[in-house]
N, CA, C and O of each residue as an XYZ file, in Angstrom:
908
protein
N     -66.137    -27.631    -24.204
C     -65.857    -28.755    -23.310
C     -64.453    -28.654    -22.707
O     -64.239    -28.905    -21.521
N     -63.510    -28.276    -23.572
C     -62.138    -28.153    -23.085
C     -62.019    -27.088    -22.010
O     -61.300    -27.264    -21.026
N     -62.737    -25.966    -22.206
C     -62.702    -24.879    -21.228
C     -63.312    -25.316    -19.904
O     -62.802    -24.996    -18.830
N     -64.425    -26.060    -20.002
C     -65.105    -26.479    -18.781
C     -64.264    -27.487    -17.993
O     -64.342    -27.530    -16.766
N     -63.448    -28.310    -18.702
C     -62.577    -29.257    -18.012
C     -61.373    -28.558    -17.368
O     -60.945    -28.927    -16.275
N     -60.840    -27.556    -18.049
C     -59.632    -26.860    -17.559
C     -59.936    -25.946    -16.392
O     -59.076    -25.708    -15.544
N     -61.160    -25.429    -16.343
C     -61.494    -24.412    -15.336
C     -61.357    -24.907    -13.903
O     -60.822    -24.167    -13.078
N     -61.817    -26.141    -13.543
C     -61.682    -26.593    -12.163
C     -60.240    -26.696    -11.695
O     -59.954    -26.528    -10.509
N     -59.299    -26.981    -12.660
C     -57.897    -27.094    -12.268
C     -57.288    -25.732    -11.955
O     -56.415    -25.637    -11.092
N     -57.726    -24.683    -12.634
C     -57.150    -23.351    -12.446
C     -57.764    -22.629    -11.255
O     -57.112    -21.793    -10.630
N     -59.017    -22.949    -10.940
C     -59.730    -22.221     -9.891
C     -59.053    -22.306     -8.532
O     -58.904    -21.273     -7.879
N     -58.620    -23.519     -8.054
C     -57.963    -23.581     -6.751
C     -56.703    -22.726     -6.682
O     -56.472    -22.047     -5.681
N     -55.870    -22.752     -7.752
C     -54.653    -21.958     -7.769
C     -54.969    -20.468     -7.716
O     -54.318    -19.720     -6.986
N     -55.976    -20.031     -8.494
C     -56.376    -18.625     -8.504
C     -56.904    -18.210     -7.139
O     -56.616    -17.117     -6.650
N     -57.683    -19.104     -6.532
C     -58.244    -18.811     -5.211
C     -57.135    -18.703     -4.171
O     -57.182    -17.836     -3.298
N     -56.131    -19.589     -4.263
C     -55.011    -19.573     -3.321
C     -54.199    -18.287     -3.457
O     -53.813    -17.683     -2.456
N     -53.942    -17.870     -4.696
C     -53.186    -16.639     -4.918
C     -53.951    -15.427     -4.412
O     -53.366    -14.510     -3.836
N     -55.274    -15.425     -4.632
C     -56.098    -14.300     -4.163
C     -56.083    -14.227     -2.637
O     -55.947    -13.149     -2.059
N     -56.224    -15.392     -1.989
C     -56.201    -15.434     -0.522
C     -54.859    -14.964      0.018
O     -54.795    -14.202      0.983
N     -53.781    -15.430     -0.621
C     -52.431    -15.027     -0.206
C     -52.226    -13.529     -0.405
O     -51.662    -12.853      0.456
N     -52.688    -13.012     -1.544
C     -52.566    -11.576     -1.822
C     -53.307    -10.759     -0.770
O     -52.823     -9.720     -0.321
N     -54.486    -11.241     -0.383
C     -55.281    -10.542      0.635
C     -54.565    -10.544      1.981
O     -54.570     -9.542      2.695
N     -53.943    -11.682      2.327
C     -53.199    -11.784      3.581
C     -51.974    -10.868      3.564
O     -51.684    -10.188      4.549
N     -51.255    -10.857      2.431
C     -50.083     -9.982      2.304
C     -50.492     -8.517      2.447
O     -49.871     -7.754      3.187
N     -51.550     -8.138      1.722
C     -52.004     -6.744      1.753
C     -52.442     -6.350      3.157
O     -52.094     -5.273      3.641
N     -53.212     -7.231      3.816
C     -53.705     -6.939      5.167
C     -52.561     -6.750      6.143
O     -52.598     -5.850      6.982
N     -51.536     -7.604      6.037
C     -50.404     -7.496      6.959
C     -49.655     -6.182      6.757
O     -49.306     -5.514      7.730
N     -49.403     -5.805      5.500
C     -48.703     -4.541      5.237
C     -49.562     -3.341      5.631
O     -49.054     -2.356      6.168
N     -50.869     -3.428      5.361
C     -51.764     -2.317      5.697
C     -51.795     -2.102      7.209
O     -51.779     -0.966      7.683
N     -51.841     -3.209      7.967
C     -51.874     -3.105      9.431
C     -50.566     -2.549      9.975
O     -50.564     -1.766     10.925
N     -49.445     -2.958      9.367
C     -48.134     -2.521      9.859
C     -47.854     -1.065      9.492
O     -47.446     -0.275     10.343
N     -48.073     -0.711      8.226
C     -47.835      0.672      7.787
C     -48.869      1.607      8.397
O     -48.554      2.738      8.768
N     -50.118      1.124      8.499
C     -51.205      1.861      9.147
C     -51.375      3.280      8.585
O     -51.065      4.256      9.269
N     -51.863      3.398      7.351
C     -52.042      4.724      6.736
C     -52.912      5.662      7.568
O     -52.701      6.875      7.558
N     -53.889      5.107      8.289
C     -54.757      5.942      9.123
C     -53.987      6.566     10.280
O     -54.285      7.680     10.711
N     -52.995      5.834     10.777
C     -52.163      6.384     11.847
C     -51.121      7.355     11.326
O     -50.681      8.251     12.045
N     -50.722      7.171     10.051
C     -49.729      8.060      9.437
C     -50.337      9.430      9.128
O     -49.647     10.448      9.179
N     -51.630      9.445      8.809
C     -52.284     10.703      8.396
C     -52.122     11.849      9.391
O     -51.715     12.938      8.988
N     -52.430     11.645     10.697
C     -52.265     12.771     11.634
C     -50.830     13.267     11.724
O     -50.589     14.469     11.835
N     -49.863     12.325     11.676
C     -48.444     12.713     11.715
C     -48.100     13.534     10.478
O     -47.428     14.561     10.566
N     -48.568     13.068      9.329
C     -48.317     13.756      8.062
C     -48.901     15.164      8.072
O     -48.241     16.116      7.654
N     -50.140     15.297      8.550
C     -50.799     16.606      8.589
C     -50.088     17.558      9.543
O     -49.980     18.753      9.264
N     -49.605     17.036     10.665
C     -48.886     17.869     11.636
C     -47.581     18.386     11.056
O     -47.229     19.553     11.226
N     -46.862     17.494     10.363
C     -45.551     17.860      9.827
C     -45.652     18.777      8.608
O     -44.703     19.494      8.288
N     -46.797     18.756      7.931
C     -46.955     19.575      6.720
C     -47.957     20.713      6.930
O     -48.486     21.267      5.968
N     -48.208     21.051      8.182
C     -49.228     22.064      8.497
C     -48.880     23.448      7.960
O     -49.770     24.225      7.614
N     -47.584     23.756      7.890
C     -47.153     25.104      7.517
C     -46.753     25.244      6.046
O     -46.175     26.259      5.657
N     -47.059     24.227      5.225
C     -46.720     24.330      3.810
C     -47.994     24.316      2.973
O     -49.061     23.953      3.468
N     -47.887     24.707      1.716
C     -49.057     24.808      0.844
C     -49.588     23.426      0.460
O     -48.917     22.413      0.658
N     -50.800     23.403     -0.090
C     -51.424     22.140     -0.498
C     -50.607     21.452     -1.597
O     -50.467     20.229     -1.604
N     -50.069     22.255     -2.526
C     -49.247     21.692     -3.600
C     -47.991     21.048     -3.038
O     -47.629     19.943     -3.442
N     -47.319     21.727     -2.108
C     -46.118     21.173     -1.479
C     -46.446     19.929     -0.667
O     -45.662     18.981     -0.611
N     -47.627     19.947     -0.034
C     -48.051     18.795      0.768
C     -48.223     17.559     -0.119
O     -47.799     16.461      0.244
N     -48.847     17.748     -1.281
C     -49.049     16.624     -2.203
C     -47.713     16.100     -2.723
O     -47.500     14.892     -2.834
N     -46.809     17.049     -3.042
C     -45.482     16.658     -3.529
C     -44.733     15.870     -2.454
O     -44.049     14.892     -2.756
N     -44.865     16.298     -1.213
C     -44.222     15.617     -0.091
C     -44.773     14.205      0.076
O     -44.020     13.265      0.330
N     -46.098     14.059     -0.069
C     -46.736     12.748      0.059
C     -46.244     11.789     -1.007
O     -45.924     10.638     -0.710
N     -46.182     12.253     -2.246
C     -45.732     11.412     -3.363
C     -44.282     10.986     -3.154
O     -43.942      9.816     -3.331
N     -43.424     11.943     -2.774
C     -42.003     11.650     -2.579
C     -41.797     10.678     -1.418
O     -40.926      9.811     -1.481
N     -42.598     10.821     -0.358
C     -42.486      9.934      0.807
C     -42.863      8.504      0.436
O     -42.193      7.556      0.847
N     -43.935      8.346     -0.340
C     -44.388      7.013     -0.748
C     -43.379      6.372     -1.713
O     -43.125      5.170     -1.633
N     -42.809      7.166     -2.615
C     -41.783      6.641     -3.538
C     -40.556      6.172     -2.749
O     -39.978      5.128     -3.051
N     -40.166      6.947     -1.743
C     -39.038      6.573     -0.883
C     -39.318      5.248     -0.179
O     -38.462      4.365     -0.130
N     -40.531      5.121      0.367
C     -40.927      3.892      1.053
C     -40.938      2.711      0.081
O     -40.529      1.605      0.432
N     -41.412      2.957     -1.144
C     -41.478      1.911     -2.168
C     -40.081      1.384     -2.495
O     -39.857      0.174     -2.514
N     -39.151      2.293     -2.749
C     -37.776      1.900     -3.076
C     -37.157      1.113     -1.925
O     -36.491      0.099     -2.140
N     -37.383      1.590     -0.703
C     -36.823      0.934      0.485
C     -37.351     -0.484      0.645
O     -36.575     -1.419      0.843
N     -38.674     -0.648      0.559
C     -39.272     -1.975      0.750
C     -38.883     -2.938     -0.370
O     -38.662     -4.125     -0.131
N     -38.802     -2.414     -1.599
C     -38.405     -3.266     -2.718
C     -36.955     -3.739     -2.561
O     -36.647     -4.898     -2.836
N     -36.078     -2.852     -2.126
C     -34.675     -3.213     -1.934
C     -34.530     -4.320     -0.889
O     -33.778     -5.275     -1.082
N     -35.262     -4.179      0.223
C     -35.164     -5.178      1.283
C     -35.877     -6.474      0.900
O     -35.416     -7.561      1.249
N     -37.009     -6.364      0.177
C     -37.734     -7.572     -0.242
C     -36.895     -8.391     -1.219
O     -36.806     -9.613     -1.100
N     -36.280     -7.708     -2.186
C     -35.510     -8.410     -3.218
C     -34.093     -8.758     -2.763
O     -33.494     -9.712     -3.259
N     -33.565     -7.986     -1.823
C     -32.196     -8.234     -1.374
C     -32.098     -8.838      0.006
O     -31.015     -8.888      0.589
N     -33.216     -9.297      0.537
C     -33.230     -9.845      1.891
C     -32.346    -11.069      2.063
O     -31.666    -11.206      3.080
N     -32.350    -11.970      1.067
C     -31.543    -13.189      1.155
C     -30.050    -12.860      1.196
O     -29.288    -13.493      1.928
N     -29.637    -11.864      0.403
C     -28.220    -11.445      0.426
C     -27.861    -10.871      1.789
O     -26.751    -11.062      2.284
N     -28.824    -10.159      2.394
C     -28.613     -9.579      3.721
C     -28.394    -10.687      4.749
O     -27.506    -10.595      5.596
N     -29.218    -11.740      4.663
C     -29.082    -12.862      5.578
C     -27.705    -13.509      5.456
O     -27.048    -13.792      6.458
N     -27.276    -13.740      4.201
C     -26.004    -14.413      3.958
C     -24.818    -13.551      4.409
O     -23.852    -14.060      4.977
N     -24.903    -12.249      4.151
C     -23.795    -11.343      4.481
C     -23.567    -11.258      5.989
O     -22.428    -11.301      6.454
N     -24.663    -11.136      6.750
C     -24.550    -10.996      8.208
C     -24.689    -12.321      8.950
O     -24.550    -12.366     10.173
N     -24.962    -13.396      8.217
C     -25.120    -14.699      8.864
C     -26.374    -14.772      9.712
O     -26.382    -15.406     10.768
N     -27.430    -14.128      9.253
C     -28.689    -14.089     10.000
C     -29.631    -15.155      9.449
O     -29.726    -15.340      8.236
N     -30.323    -15.850     10.338
C     -31.320    -16.829      9.893
C     -32.681    -16.155      9.813
O     -32.974    -15.229     10.570
N     -33.499    -16.623      8.897
C     -34.828    -16.044      8.724
C     -35.691    -16.276      9.954
O     -36.583    -15.479     10.247
N     -35.431    -17.367     10.682
C     -36.212    -17.649     11.894
C     -35.919    -16.626     12.994
O     -36.818    -16.229     13.735
N     -34.661    -16.203     13.095
C     -34.309    -15.154     14.060
C     -35.020    -13.855     13.704
O     -35.487    -13.125     14.579
N     -35.095    -13.579     12.397
C     -35.774    -12.380     11.920
C     -37.262    -12.436     12.253
O     -37.871    -11.422     12.593
N     -37.848    -13.651     12.149
C     -39.261    -13.808     12.471
C     -39.525    -13.506     13.946
O     -40.499    -12.837     14.291
N     -38.638    -14.012     14.810
C     -38.805    -13.796     16.250
C     -38.725    -12.311     16.587
O     -39.578    -11.774     17.292
N     -37.680    -11.655     16.069
C     -37.500    -10.217     16.320
C     -38.658     -9.417     15.718
O     -39.184     -8.493     16.340
N     -39.046     -9.795     14.488
C     -40.176     -9.128     13.834
C     -41.448     -9.273     14.631
O     -42.227     -8.327     14.746
N     -41.666    -10.468     15.189
C     -42.851    -10.693     16.009
C     -42.887     -9.800     17.230
O     -43.941     -9.283     17.601
N     -41.724     -9.616     17.860
C     -41.635     -8.738     19.039
C     -41.922     -7.284     18.651
O     -42.653     -6.578     19.347
N     -41.329     -6.843     17.517
C     -41.559     -5.475     17.035
C     -43.032     -5.252     16.723
O     -43.614     -4.243     17.122
N     -43.636     -6.208     16.001
C     -45.042     -6.079     15.626
C     -45.936     -6.029     16.859
O     -46.902     -5.266     16.909
N     -45.600     -6.862     17.867
C     -46.436     -6.922     19.073
C     -46.413     -5.586     19.820
O     -47.446     -5.099     20.279
N     -45.211     -5.000     19.932
C     -45.089     -3.705     20.616
C     -45.866     -2.615     19.869
O     -46.587     -1.819     20.472
N     -45.697     -2.600     18.523
C     -46.415     -1.618     17.710
C     -47.924     -1.831     17.810
O     -48.684     -0.874     17.956
N     -48.353     -3.095     17.732
C     -49.775     -3.410     17.814
C     -50.361     -3.045     19.164
O     -51.497     -2.579     19.249
N     -49.573     -3.262     20.240
C     -50.037     -2.932     21.595
C     -50.276     -1.429     21.735
O     -51.276     -0.998     22.311
N     -49.344     -0.641     21.201
C     -49.503      0.820     21.257
C     -50.702      1.277     20.430
O     -51.444      2.170     20.838
N     -50.886      0.652     19.253
C     -52.023      1.015     18.412
C     -53.345      0.593     19.059
O     -54.354      1.286     18.933
N     -53.329     -0.552     19.755
C     -54.535     -1.027     20.433
C     -54.978     -0.052     21.511
O     -56.160      0.043     21.839
N     -54.004      0.673     22.057
C     -54.312      1.707     23.052
C     -54.406      3.089     22.414
O     -54.332      4.115     23.090
N     -54.573      3.085     21.063
C     -54.807      4.321     20.297
C     -53.693      5.325     20.461
O     -53.943      6.519     20.628
N     -52.447      4.843     20.414
C     -51.288      5.737     20.460
C     -50.606      5.738     19.116
O     -50.450      4.685     18.498
N     -50.198      6.899     18.653
C     -49.405      7.004     17.427
C     -47.964      6.681     17.780
O     -47.494      7.003     18.871
N     -47.268      6.045     16.850
C     -45.873      5.662     17.063
C     -45.059      6.825     17.616
O     -45.178      7.956     17.146
N     -44.245      6.544     18.601
C     -43.493      7.599     19.294
C     -42.295      8.061     18.478
O     -41.168      7.628     18.720
N     -42.531      8.909     17.546
C     -41.441      9.474     16.734
C     -41.458     10.985     16.930
O     -42.390     11.665     16.499
N     -40.432     11.501     17.576
C     -40.377     12.929     17.856
C     -39.674     13.649     16.717
O     -38.615     13.221     16.258
N     -40.264     14.734     16.272
C     -39.691     15.499     15.165
C     -39.525     16.944     15.593
O     -40.464     17.564     16.093
N     -38.352     17.470     15.399
C     -38.063     18.864     15.740
C     -38.813     19.775     14.762
O     -38.599     19.704     13.552
N     -39.689     20.630     15.293
C     -40.503     21.501     14.440
C     -39.649     22.454     13.619
O     -39.985     22.760     12.475
N     -38.545     22.924     14.194
C     -37.667     23.841     13.464
C     -37.033     23.150     12.259
O     -36.881     23.752     11.196
N     -36.666     21.878     12.435
C     -36.078     21.129     11.325
C     -37.105     20.883     10.227
O     -36.775     20.894      9.041
N     -38.349     20.661     10.631
C     -39.412     20.431      9.645
C     -39.596     21.662      8.770
O     -39.747     21.546      7.554
N     -39.586     22.834      9.382
C     -39.760     24.074      8.629
C     -38.555     24.353      7.727
O     -38.697     24.866      6.617
N     -37.371     24.005      8.227
C     -36.152     24.331      7.486
C     -35.901     23.356      6.341
O     -35.393     23.739      5.287
N     -36.258     22.106      6.554
C     -35.979     21.074      5.548
C     -37.271     20.433      5.052
O     -37.496     19.240      5.258
N     -38.113     21.220      4.403
C     -39.402     20.739      3.903
C     -39.213     19.601      2.908
O     -39.956     18.621      2.942
N     -38.235     19.720      2.029
C     -37.999     18.682      1.029
C     -37.472     17.398      1.659
O     -37.761     16.304      1.175
N     -36.708     17.525      2.725
C     -36.080     16.356      3.330
C     -37.057     15.500      4.133
O     -36.851     14.292      4.252
N     -38.105     16.091      4.682
C     -39.007     15.317      5.546
C     -39.746     14.231      4.775
O     -40.216     13.262      5.371
N     -39.854     14.380      3.458
C     -40.524     13.353      2.670
C     -39.690     12.070      2.622
O     -40.232     10.970      2.506
N     -38.349     12.227      2.712
C     -37.469     11.062      2.723
C     -37.377     10.501      4.137
O     -37.638      9.320      4.367
N     -37.006     11.356      5.075
C     -36.964     10.982      6.480
C     -37.396     12.178      7.327
O     -36.860     13.272      7.144
N     -38.342     12.008      8.243
C     -38.815     10.727      8.753
C     -40.082     10.162      8.098
O     -40.524      9.085      8.499
N     -40.689     10.838      7.109
C     -41.943     10.332      6.549
C     -41.765      9.019      5.784
O     -42.390      8.011      6.112
N     -40.893      9.043      4.746
C     -40.686      7.828      3.957
C     -40.084      6.712      4.791
O     -40.560      5.576      4.783
N     -39.021      7.064      5.516
C     -38.338      6.163      6.446
C     -38.135      6.930      7.755
O     -37.494      7.980      7.702
N     -38.621      6.504      8.918
C     -39.209      5.191      9.184
C     -40.730      5.188      9.402
O     -41.284      4.165      9.803
N     -41.417      6.318      9.143
C     -42.847      6.348      9.460
C     -43.647      5.412      8.552
O     -44.503      4.667      9.030
N     -43.371      5.447      7.230
C     -44.091      4.548      6.318
C     -43.342      3.221      6.209
O     -43.892      2.173      6.550
N     -42.102      3.253      5.740
C     -41.290      2.033      5.641
C     -40.453      1.906      6.902
O     -39.253      2.180      6.895
N     -41.094      1.489      7.980
C     -40.403      1.334      9.249
C     -39.841     -0.064      9.430
O     -39.902     -0.881      8.512
N     -39.291     -0.349     10.614
C     -38.716     -1.675     10.881
C     -39.719     -2.813     10.670
O     -39.368     -3.883     10.172
N     -40.972     -2.563     11.058
C     -42.000     -3.586     10.913
C     -42.268     -3.938      9.464
O     -42.313     -5.115      9.106
N     -42.450     -2.913      8.617
C     -42.728     -3.138      7.194
C     -41.532     -3.783      6.493
O     -41.701     -4.663      5.650
N     -40.331     -3.343      6.844
C     -39.121     -3.910      6.251
C     -38.972     -5.385      6.626
O     -38.680     -6.224      5.775
N     -39.177     -5.689      7.909
C     -39.109     -7.075      8.374
C     -40.154     -7.929      7.681
O     -39.872     -9.051      7.260
N     -41.352     -7.398      7.565
C     -42.450     -8.124      6.917
C     -42.108     -8.440      5.464
O     -42.366     -9.545      4.987
N     -41.526     -7.467      4.762
C     -41.154     -7.660      3.354
C     -40.102     -8.750      3.200
O     -40.203     -9.588      2.304
N     -39.092     -8.745      4.069
C     -38.013     -9.737      3.985
C     -38.521    -11.141      4.295
O     -38.238    -12.089      3.563
N     -39.280    -11.268      5.397
C     -39.746    -12.585      5.834
C     -40.751    -13.178      4.856
O     -40.671    -14.364      4.537
N     -41.698    -12.374      4.376
C     -42.703    -12.887      3.447
C     -42.080    -13.270      2.107
O     -42.519    -14.226      1.469
N     -41.062    -12.528      1.680
C     -40.361    -12.903      0.449
C     -39.639    -14.236      0.629
O     -39.615    -15.063     -0.283
N     -39.053    -14.437      1.804
C     -38.380    -15.694      2.113
C     -39.377    -16.854      2.158
O     -39.035    -17.986      1.814
N     -40.599    -16.570      2.580
C     -41.639    -17.599      2.684
C     -42.410    -17.796      1.378
O     -43.337    -18.604      1.333
N     -42.046    -17.076      0.322
C     -42.712    -17.211     -0.982
C     -41.779    -17.933     -1.951
O     -40.970    -17.292     -2.622
N     -41.881    -19.247     -2.031
C     -40.909    -20.026     -2.815
C     -41.080    -19.942     -4.332
O     -40.119    -20.134     -5.075
N     -42.302    -19.656     -4.793
C     -42.553    -19.649     -6.236
C     -42.612    -18.225     -6.784
O     -42.859    -17.268     -6.050
N     -42.377    -18.108     -8.096
C     -42.408    -16.798     -8.750
C     -43.766    -16.119     -8.640
O     -43.812    -14.918     -8.370
N     -44.892    -16.839     -8.838
C     -46.203    -16.192     -8.686
C     -46.415    -15.595     -7.294
O     -46.978    -14.508     -7.162
N     -45.962    -16.306     -6.254
C     -46.111    -15.794     -4.888
C     -45.246    -14.568     -4.660
O     -45.660    -13.629     -3.981
N     -44.039    -14.575     -5.226
C     -43.156    -13.411     -5.095
C     -43.775    -12.189     -5.786
O     -43.716    -11.075     -5.264
N     -44.365    -12.411     -6.959
C     -45.026    -11.324     -7.682
C     -46.232    -10.803     -6.913
O     -46.485     -9.599     -6.873
N     -46.975    -11.726     -6.302
C     -48.135    -11.340     -5.484
C     -47.679    -10.464     -4.315
O     -48.329     -9.473     -3.983
N     -46.562    -10.837     -3.697
C     -46.027    -10.048     -2.583
C     -45.652     -8.638     -3.033
O     -45.997     -7.658     -2.373
N     -44.944     -8.539     -4.158
C     -44.531     -7.228     -4.668
C     -45.751     -6.371     -5.017
O     -45.768     -5.167     -4.763
N     -46.769     -7.008     -5.602
C     -48.009     -6.293     -5.932
C     -48.740     -5.851     -4.663
O     -49.354     -4.784     -4.641
N     -48.675     -6.659     -3.619
C     -49.309     -6.299     -2.343
C     -48.634     -5.070     -1.737
O     -49.298     -4.201     -1.172
N     -47.290     -5.007     -1.864
C     -46.557     -3.835     -1.376
C     -46.973     -2.592     -2.153
O     -47.229     -1.540     -1.566
N     -47.039     -2.720     -3.486
C     -47.442     -1.596     -4.336
C     -48.854     -1.151     -3.995
O     -49.113      0.046     -3.876
N     -49.777     -2.108     -3.834
C     -51.172     -1.780     -3.524
C     -51.288     -1.072     -2.175
O     -52.064     -0.127     -2.031
N     -50.517     -1.529     -1.192
C     -50.547     -0.905      0.135
C     -50.021      0.523      0.088
O     -50.585      1.423      0.712
N     -48.935      0.725     -0.657
C     -48.352      2.067     -0.746
C     -49.254      3.016     -1.544
O     -49.338      4.203     -1.226
N     -49.923      2.502     -2.573
C     -50.882      3.328     -3.316
C     -52.059      3.722     -2.416
O     -52.553      4.848     -2.479
N     -52.496      2.781     -1.585
C     -53.555      3.080     -0.615
C     -53.088      4.136      0.385
O     -53.838      5.042      0.746
N     -51.835      4.001      0.824
C     -51.255      4.988      1.745
C     -51.208      6.364      1.097
O     -51.533      7.368      1.731
N     -50.801      6.406     -0.171
C     -50.754      7.678     -0.903
C     -52.148      8.298     -1.005
O     -52.309      9.509     -0.857
N     -53.149      7.459     -1.258
C     -54.537      7.935     -1.332
C     -54.946      8.600     -0.020
O     -55.549      9.673     -0.019
N     -54.612      7.950      1.097
C     -54.965      8.500      2.406
C     -54.211      9.796      2.696
O     -54.776     10.731      3.264
N     -52.936      9.852      2.306
C     -52.145     11.064      2.565
C     -52.641     12.240      1.732
O     -52.734     13.363      2.227
N     -52.962     11.977      0.457
C     -53.451     13.055     -0.414
C     -54.813     13.567      0.040
O     -55.142     14.739     -0.146
N     -55.594     12.678      0.633
C     -56.934     13.094      1.092
C     -57.021     13.296      2.588
O     -58.116     13.361      3.147
N     -55.853     13.397      3.253
C     -55.815     13.480      4.720
C     -56.613     14.657      5.265
O     -57.298     14.529      6.280
N     -56.527     15.805      4.593
C     -57.214     17.012      5.080
C     -58.733     16.846      5.087
O     -59.432     17.550      5.816
N     -59.248     15.908      4.270
C     -60.694     15.665      4.220
C     -61.107     14.421      5.017
O     -62.194     14.367      5.592
N     -60.212     13.421      5.038
C     -60.545     12.152      5.697
C     -60.543     12.272      7.216
O     -61.433     11.741      7.881
N     -59.538     12.973      7.777
C     -59.417     13.078      9.233
C     -60.655     13.717      9.867
O     -61.180     13.168     10.835
N     -61.150     14.873      9.352
C     -62.379     15.440      9.923
C     -63.599     14.534      9.708
O     -64.516     14.515     10.529
N     -63.600     13.780      8.591
C     -64.734     12.905      8.286
C     -64.828     11.754      9.284
O     -65.915     11.436      9.766
N     -63.687     11.128      9.595
C     -63.680     10.027     10.550
C     -63.903     10.504     11.974
O     -64.543      9.832     12.782
N     -63.364     11.670     12.260
C     -63.472     12.183     13.612
C     -62.491     11.489     14.543
O     -61.866     10.500     14.162
N     -62.352     11.996     15.749
C     -61.401     11.432     16.716
C     -61.777     10.006     17.101
O     -60.908      9.142     17.224
N     -63.077      9.758     17.290
C     -63.535      8.416     17.673
C     -63.281      7.408     16.560
O     -62.817      6.298     16.818
N     -63.584      7.795     15.321
C     -63.369      6.910     14.185
C     -61.909      6.561     13.997
O     -61.576      5.411     13.709
N     -61.028      7.547     14.157
C     -59.589      7.310     14.042
C     -59.099      6.329     15.101
O     -58.279      5.456     14.817
N     -59.613      6.479     16.336
C     -59.197      5.597     17.428
C     -59.689      4.170     17.202
O     -58.967      3.210     17.471
N     -60.922      4.031     16.707
C     -61.469      2.694     16.441
C     -60.654      1.981     15.370
O     -60.311      0.809     15.524
N     -60.343      2.691     14.275
C     -59.563      2.093     13.196
C     -58.157      1.727     13.674
O     -57.628      0.683     13.293
N     -57.555      2.574     14.499
C     -56.215      2.304     14.999
C     -56.210      1.081     15.911
O     -55.289      0.267     15.855
N     -57.240      0.950     16.752
C     -57.353     -0.213     17.634
C     -57.526     -1.495     16.826
O     -56.951     -2.530     17.163
N     -58.317     -1.423     15.764
C     -58.540     -2.590     14.911
C     -57.246     -3.015     14.228
O     -56.925     -4.202     14.190
N     -56.502     -2.051     13.690
C     -55.220     -2.357     13.052
C     -54.229     -2.911     14.076
O     -53.430     -3.793     13.760
N     -54.285     -2.395     15.291
C     -53.408     -2.871     16.354
C     -53.685     -4.320     16.712
O     -52.760     -5.101     16.935
N     -54.971     -4.680     16.767
C     -55.355     -6.061     17.070
C     -54.871     -7.011     15.979
O     -54.344     -8.083     16.275
N     -55.050     -6.618     14.712
C     -54.592     -7.437     13.591
C     -53.072     -7.606     13.646
O     -52.556     -8.696     13.400
N     -52.362     -6.528     13.967
C     -50.900     -6.584     14.004
C     -50.420     -7.509     15.124
O     -49.427     -8.218     14.958
N     -51.117     -7.506     16.264
C     -50.721     -8.375     17.371
C     -50.918     -9.849     17.016
O     -50.137    -10.704     17.434
N     -51.964    -10.141     16.245
C     -52.189    -11.517     15.779
C     -51.056    -11.936     14.835
O     -50.532    -13.045     14.931
N     -50.690    -11.031     13.924
C     -49.569    -11.300     13.009
C     -48.285    -11.507     13.809
O     -47.476    -12.371     13.472
N     -48.097    -10.723     14.862
C     -46.898    -10.809     15.695
C     -46.766    -12.189     16.333
O     -45.681    -12.768     16.346
N     -47.870    -12.714     16.862
C     -47.847    -14.035     17.503
C     -47.488    -15.115     16.486
O     -46.695    -16.012     16.775
N     -48.082    -15.022     15.280
C     -47.788    -15.993     14.216
C     -46.307    -15.937     13.835
O     -45.662    -16.977     13.706
N     -45.768    -14.735     13.655
C     -44.364    -14.558     13.293
C     -43.450    -15.124     14.381
O     -42.498    -15.847     14.086
N     -43.743    -14.792     15.633
C     -42.881    -15.157     16.749
C     -42.750    -16.672     16.886
O     -41.640    -17.198     16.967
N     -43.879    -17.369     16.912
C     -43.845    -18.810     17.127
C     -43.397    -19.567     15.884
O     -42.837    -20.658     15.993
N     -43.641    -18.992     14.683
C     -43.150    -19.618     13.454
C     -41.625    -19.603     13.419
O     -41.004    -20.511     12.866
N     -41.021    -18.566     14.013
C     -39.569    -18.483     14.077
C     -38.983    -19.228     15.263
O     -37.898    -19.802     15.165
N     -39.709    -19.220     16.404
C     -39.193    -19.838     17.633
C     -39.180    -21.364     17.550
O     -38.258    -22.002     18.056
N     -40.194    -21.952     16.916
C     -40.311    -23.415     16.855
C     -39.084    -24.078     16.229
O     -38.504    -24.966     16.854
N     -38.655    -23.681     15.000
C     -37.457    -24.328     14.420
C     -36.177    -24.050     15.198
O     -35.267    -24.879     15.204
N     -36.095    -22.874     15.864
C     -34.908    -22.569     16.668
C     -34.809    -23.530     17.849
O     -33.733    -24.055     18.135
N     -35.925    -23.761     18.534
C     -35.951    -24.688     19.668
C     -35.693    -26.122     19.211
O     -35.009    -26.885     19.892
N     -36.252    -26.485     18.041
C     -36.006    -27.821     17.497
C     -34.531    -28.033     17.218
O     -34.001    -29.123     17.432
N     -33.861    -26.979     16.736
C     -32.431    -27.066     16.447
C     -31.611    -27.177     17.739
O     -30.646    -27.938     17.802
N     -32.002    -26.412     18.767
C     -31.264    -26.422     20.047
C     -31.369    -27.772     20.723
O     -30.372    -28.305     21.210
N     -32.572    -28.333     20.757
C     -32.805    -29.598     21.465
C     -32.743    -30.822     20.546
O     -33.085    -31.930     20.960
N     -32.299    -30.615     19.276
C     -32.149    -31.723     18.317
C     -33.447    -32.505     18.130
O     -33.446    -33.735     18.099
N     -34.531    -31.783     18.008
C     -35.838    -32.411     17.806
C     -36.097    -32.500     16.310
O     -35.990    -31.501     15.598
N     -36.434    -33.681     15.838
C     -36.713    -33.870     14.422
C     -38.148    -33.418     14.145
O     -39.075    -33.925     14.777
N     -38.358    -32.464     13.205
C     -39.720    -32.005     12.897
C     -40.594    -33.152     12.445
O     -40.165    -34.006     11.670
N     -41.828    -33.168     12.936
C     -42.759    -34.248     12.579
C     -43.381    -33.994     11.214
O     -44.190    -34.796     10.746
């Protein structure tokens, strides 16, 4: 009897955390876009062995993990040090996400040029940059981590956010390790469809971020009391 009475009280909270976790994961997955990273990764690692390729993938994901965790956990200190408001970050983040989403909607890979000679010469370094930063942990993912952490007031929500980052990066690692098999399986059409879908999701996130940040800024400028 006690269990049956307690269960209805816990279910809404569990459902809310699950929904939030799904939203966090979806936003990071759309921004990082492992499907879009795969062709770049395969191009940059074309001249190295399969073992080196796997090592590069693991190191790149670890680099991205450390970067996102540092910004997620230290975002508030960053705001205080530079005098930046989270609403300004939301507006800028929304603009960045919209541009990235627009390019993905038109099936374009992020415009990051890499010198082929440097890739061959610095095989170990490419896992840190440009693969780890900024291809995986780019401005969009970093902004998303900071803003979502700021919007997560309770410890359970903060933990859910950190777990969502870990889950997204593990998914990215899965795609990178299996890139040589996944890319031919999806084909050019499949890759373009998935990229367009991720682009559409990112543009929706961009609009939400932009107006969520713009509204309080305008209220502050015109001295409007929030209803």
